N, C-alpha and C positions, 0 to 999 in steps of 0.2 A: 365508675369512676374508672376501674381496673380498666375499661374498653377503650376510652379516651387516652391511657395511658401508652397501652398497645400501640394505638393508632398515631400516638405521637412519636412513640420510637420507629414506627415504619416508615413514618413521612420523615424522618431525619436519615434513616440508612437509604432509602432512595435518594434524597437529595445528597449524600456522601457519595455517592454512585456516580453522580452525575458531574461531569467534567464540562468545564466552560474554556471554550476556546477562545483564545486572543487575537487571532487573525481572520481574514478573509479567507479560506482554503481556495478560492478560484481565483487568488490574485497573489503570483509570487513573490511581488515586492513586500506586500503585506507578509507572507508567510515568512520569509525572510528578514523581515525585522524585527519579527517577534522571537524568530529562533536563527540567529546569524551564523550558529555553529552548523544547521543544516545544511547552508550554503557552503560552507566549507568539506562537510563530508559529503555530498551531492557531486560536486567539482571533484573530490579525491575519487570517489567510484567511477567518475567518469574518465578520468586519469588511467584510472588502473584497469577497467575493463573496457572503456570506449562506447559505454552506454548514456546516453545524454541525459541531462540534468532533468529536461521536460519529460521526460518518460518515465523517471524513476517518481518523481511529483505526481504524473498522472495517474499511475498507477496506485501510490498510495492513497492517494486521493479515493478512488473509485473503489479499490479495497477496503479500507478502513476507516477513512473520512479523516484520518491522520490520528486515530485514536489508537493509542498504544494497546490497549487492552482489549482491543475488538475481538469478538467472536462471532462467527453466524450461529442464525436463530435456531432453536430447538424445535424437531419434528413435534406434531400434536397428535397424544394419543387419543383415537375418538375424535378428532378433530377439535379438543377441548385442552386434554391435559400434556402439559409440557413432558414431553420426553428426551432422549440422546438428540448431541448438535446434526447436524445434517452431513458435518465434516468436521477434521480436525484442525481446521483452517485456523490462524490465530496471531494477534500482534499486526503492524503496521503492515507488512507485505499481504498477510492471510496466507502465509506459508502453510501448506501441510506437513505433519509430522513426519512424514516420510521421505520429502523433497526437503523438508530442513535438516534430517540427516546426514544425506546425501553431500548437502553444501558443507555443513561442519568437517565431514571426512575430505571431502573434495579439495578445501581450502585449507584444514587443518586449523580452522577457529572454532575447536571443540567448546569454546564458554560463549558462544553467539547465542543471544537469547532474541527472541522475536519482539521482546518488548523495546528492546534498544534501538535507536532509528540508525544509529551506525551500521548494525547489524543488517538492518532491512533493508537498508540501501545498498549495502555491499551483496546482498542474497539475490537483488533485484539486476544488479549489474552482472554478476556471475549466473544467472539463471539465462540472462540476454544473451549474452558471451557464447552459453553453451549452446543454445536455440541459433544462433548463428551459424556456429560450427557443423552441428547437426543438419538445419535443413535450408541453410544459407538466407535466411532472413536477413535483411539488412537492420543495423541496430537503429537508424532512423525510421523505420515502418513501424511505426505504432500500433495501428490496426492490426497487422498479422502477429506482431511480436505480443499484442494483449490477448488474442485469440489462442494462440501456442502456449500463454503462461496461465489464460483460465483453463482451457482443456489438457493440458500436458501436452509435451511433442507428440506422443505416438497420437492423442487425439487430434492433433491437429494434421498429424500424417493420415488419417483416416477420416478427415474432416467434418469430424461429427459437429462443428460448429452450424455447417449447413441445414441442421434441423432444430438450430435455435435460433430463430428470428431475432428474439429478445437479446441473444447475446451479442448477436452482428450489430445492434441496435447502441449497446452499451460501449461495444469495442469502435464504434464511431465517434460516441460521447467522450471516451477516452482520448481519443485521436485528436479529437478538436477541442481539448482540453491544455494538451501539450503544446496543440501550436498557438493557443492563449497565452500558455506560460512564456515560451519562445519568444513570442513578441512583447510583453511585457516587460520582462528581463532588460531588453534593451532601453528600457524609459527608466528603470529603477535608479536609484540615486545611491551609491556607495559611499561611505568612508573610508579612511584609511585604517582605521582604529579596527583589530579583529576582522577586517573583510565585511563589515557590519552596514545594514542598509539604513540611510538616512530618514 
């Protein structure tokens, strides 16, 4: 009987950790309909940093699938036993600890939280802006911006991505998603109330 109770608690715990998304993450109209504040946030980031809304959402979709508590998988000791995580990436933007701290210092946003969508959006805008200043990658160049985002600017300069064919495929996927978002938003129907999607 006690084993049944343990099993029941385990199932309840697992279910409590599973989040149910109420929107189609591949459709920008669906995203903004369920989260109208995200439209305002991403547009404000675009105004502040010049980073396209479609890029922000495509990055977040790829990095965290819009899960605020997203973390990278754990390494496996002896191929079986879960060990430490493969990186310190966390939250919507999957920003690393060091890069996130750089962002907070650079922007003065000392209370920034990687679980906060507004902060994640602003982080992406800040990072892409910095990439443009350092590497002269246009902010509309989704493909190369994603490579720089994933590998870091130093890694991009060293062209480390050329040794990762899988990453080149992912960057193309992110680019296609951003283009899809850009095309979709033209057909979204917005109400005047809080700039939400009908």
